C-alpha positions in Angstrom: -4.3 16.0 10.0 -7.4 14.1 8.5 -6.9 10.6 7.3 -9.5 9.7 4.7 -10.1 5.8 4.3 -12.1 5.0 1.1 -14.8 2.2 1.2 -15.8 0.1 -1.5 -18.3 -2.9 -1.7 -16.1 -5.7 -0.3 -13.4 -3.6 1.5 -12.6 -5.5 4.8 -9.7 -3.7 6.1 -11.2 -0.3 6.2 -12.0 -0.4 9.9 -8.6 -2.0 10.6 -6.8 1.1 9.2 -9.3 3.4 10.9 -8.4 2.0 14.1 -4.7 2.0 13.5 -4.7 5.8 12.2 -7.4 6.9 14.7 -7.1 4.9 18.0 -3.5 4.0 17.9 -1.7 6.9 16.1 -4.2 9.6 17.1 -5.3 11.1 13.8 -8.8 12.4 12.9 -10.0 9.7 10.4 -13.0 9.5 8.1 -14.6 6.6 6.2 -15.3 7.9 2.7 -17.8 5.8 0.6 -17.2 4.7 -3.1 -19.9 6.8 -4.3 -18.8 10.1 -3.0 -17.5 12.5 -5.4 -15.5 14.6 -3.0 -12.9 13.9 -0.3 -13.3 15.8 3.3 -11.9 19.2 2.7 -9.0 18.9 5.3 -7.9 15.5 4.1 -4.1 15.1 4.4 -3.7 11.3 3.6 -5.9 9.0 1.7 -5.6 5.2 2.5 -7.1 2.7 0.0 -7.5 -0.3 2.1 -7.3 -4.1 1.6 -10.4 -6.4 0.9 -12.1 -7.8 -2.2 -13.6 -4.5 -3.8 -16.6 -5.4 -5.7 -15.8 -9.2 -5.2 -12.6 -8.8 -7.3 -14.8 -9.3 -10.4 -13.2 -8.9 -13.7 -9.6 -8.3 -12.2 -8.7 -7.1 -8.6 -9.4 -3.5 -8.4 -10.6 -2.9 -11.9 -14.2 -1.9 -11.2 -13.1 0.1 -8.1 -10.7 2.1 -10.3 -13.8 3.7 -11.8 -15.8 4.6 -8.6 -16.6 8.1 -8.3 -14.4 8.6 -5.3 -11.3 7.7 -7.4 -11.7 10.7 -9.5 -11.4 12.9 -6.4 -8.4 10.8 -5.2 -6.6 11.4 -8.7 -7.3 15.2 -8.2 -5.7 14.8 -4.7 -2.7 13.1 -6.0 -2.3 15.6 -8.9 -2.1 18.3 -6.2 0.7 16.4 -4.4 -1.5 14.6 -1.7 -0.1 11.4 -0.2 -2.2 8.3 -1.2 -1.4 4.8 0.2 -2.9 1.6 -1.3 -2.6 -1.5 1.0 -3.2 -5.0 -0.8 -6.3 -4.6 -2.8 -5.8 -0.8 -2.5 -2.4 -1.4 -4.3 -4.4 -3.3 -7.0 -6.9 -0.3 -7.3 -4.1 2.1 -7.8 -2.5 0.0 -10.4 -5.8 -0.3 -12.3 -6.5 3.3 -12.0 -3.0 4.1 -13.4 -1.9 6.1 -10.4 0.7 3.6 -10.1 2.8 1.8 -12.9 2.7 -2.0 -13.4 0.2 -4.7 -12.6 -0.5 -7.4 -9.9 -1.1 -10.8 -11.1 -2.1 -14.2 -9.5 0.6 -15.4 -7.3 3.3 -17.6 -8.8 2.2 -20.7 -7.0 -1.5 -20.1 -7.8 -2.4 -20.0 -4.1 -3.6 -17.7 -1.6 -0.6 -16.5 0.7 -1.4 -15.5 4.3 1.9 -15.3 6.5 4.3 -12.9 8.1 7.0 -11.4 5.6 10.1 -9.4 6.2 10.5 -6.0 4.3 13.5 -4.0 3.5 13.3 -0.4 2.9 14.7 0.4 -0.5 14.1 4.3 -0.9 13.3 7.4 0.9 11.3 8.8 -1.9 7.9 7.9 -0.6 6.2 9.4 2.6 5.8 5.8 3.7 9.4 5.1 4.0 11.1 8.7 4.4 11.3 8.6 8.0 12.6 4.9 8.0 16.3 4.1 8.0 17.4 2.9 4.6 17.7 -0.8 4.4 16.1 -1.3 7.8 13.7 -4.3 8.0 10.2 -4.9 9.2 7.9 -8.0 9.7 4.2 -7.8 9.0 1.5 -10.1 7.4 0.6 -10.5 3.7 -2.9 -12.1 2.8 -3.5 -12.1 -0.9 -4.1 -14.1 -4.0 -2.9 -11.5 -6.5 0.4 -9.9 -5.4 2.8 -10.9 -8.1 3.9 -7.2 -9.3 5.1 -7.1 -12.9 6.3 -4.5 -15.3 8.4 -4.6 -18.5 12.1 -4.5 -18.0 12.5 -0.9 -19.1 9.9 0.4 -16.7 11.3 -1.7 -13.7 14.8 -0.2 -14.5 13.4 3.2 -14.7 11.6 2.8 -11.4 14.7 1.5 -9.6 16.8 4.2 -10.9 14.2 6.9 -9.8 13.9 5.2 -6.3 10.3 4.0 -6.9 11.0 0.5 -5.6 10.4 1.3 -2.1 10.0 -1.9 -0.3 11.3 -5.5 -1.2 10.8 -9.0 0.4 13.8 -10.2 2.0 14.9 -13.1 4.2 16.0 -13.1 8.0 19.5 -11.9 6.8 18.1 -8.9 4.9 18.7 -10.6 1.5 16.1 -10.5 -1.4 16.1 -14.2 -2.0 13.6 -16.2 -4.2 12.7 -18.1 -1.1 11.8 -14.8 0.8 9.4 -13.8 -2.2 5.8 -15.0 -1.2 4.2 -14.3 -4.6 6.8 -14.2 -7.4 6.8 -10.6 -7.7 9.5 -9.0 -10.1 12.8 -8.3 -8.4 11.2 -9.1 -4.9 9.1 -5.9 -4.9 6.7 -5.5 -2.2 5.8 -1.9 -2.6 6.4 0.9 -5.3 5.6 4.6 -5.7 4.8 6.8 -8.6 7.5 9.0 -10.3 6.6 12.0 -8.0 6.7 9.8 -4.8 3.4 10.8 -3.2 1.3 7.7 -4.2 2.3 4.5 -2.9 1.2 0.8 -3.1 2.3 -2.1 -1.1 0.9 -5.6 -0.5 2.0 -6.3 3.2 -0.6 -5.0 5.8 1.1 -2.7 8.3 -2.3 -1.9 10.0 -2.2 -5.7 11.0 1.1 -5.2 12.9 0.0 -2.3 14.9 0.0 -3.8 18.4 1.7 -6.3 20.3 -1.4 -8.2 20.8 -1.7 -8.8 17.2 1.6 -10.0 17.0 4.1 -7.3 16.4 4.4 -3.3 16.2 6.5 -2.9 12.9 3.5 -1.8 11.2 3.0 0.9 13.7 6.6 2.0 13.3 6.0 2.5 9.5 2.8 4.1 9.8 3.9 6.6 12.6 6.6 7.5 10.2 4.1 8.2 7.5 2.1 10.4 9.7 5.0 12.3 10.9 6.0 12.9 7.3 2.8 14.2 6.4 2.3 16.3 9.4 5.8 17.8 8.9 
């Protein structure tokens, strides 16, 4: 399988993601420039990485959502291809309307950079399909705009459809206010589209890929993703 990692001016996690999938998980990987109009023909998985695409001007992800490569990403998603957006990638996917909702400035109006604990809420997405339901994983967040919101009707529909795939929880696995790093509605850390093949999450699994980096929970999550896509 080939993992295509999209690059925008201001991306800063593109090489981290490439290392995680290529060197650690053994996948063929390609960096795909924002100005390209096609994905590599053998693409099995698209990753929209973190960073500060286009300097986060206008709104985070708002300009990147209109980059030429995103038209190819939308076609890929329409054909059932798996797309995962991490942090700024999540923001890009909401701005491009590949995912519902929006990401606002953190509730405390401060940049958040710390480890968080996540709980798997659904098997609907390729990212979590291979992970035990309600299992927990620790990995870092680093963002200013991670406060996921949507209207109540949308949130209710997403919950009923299994689209709320990850929640922030405390050390006991409970979705408490204290465990929520950014004020996101219902402690939401990751969501999918209705079909389940497009996923966005604020935490960085690629930064928890080796013990040297402080933990390997991210490797477990990404390995499950690769296994699902290969299968």
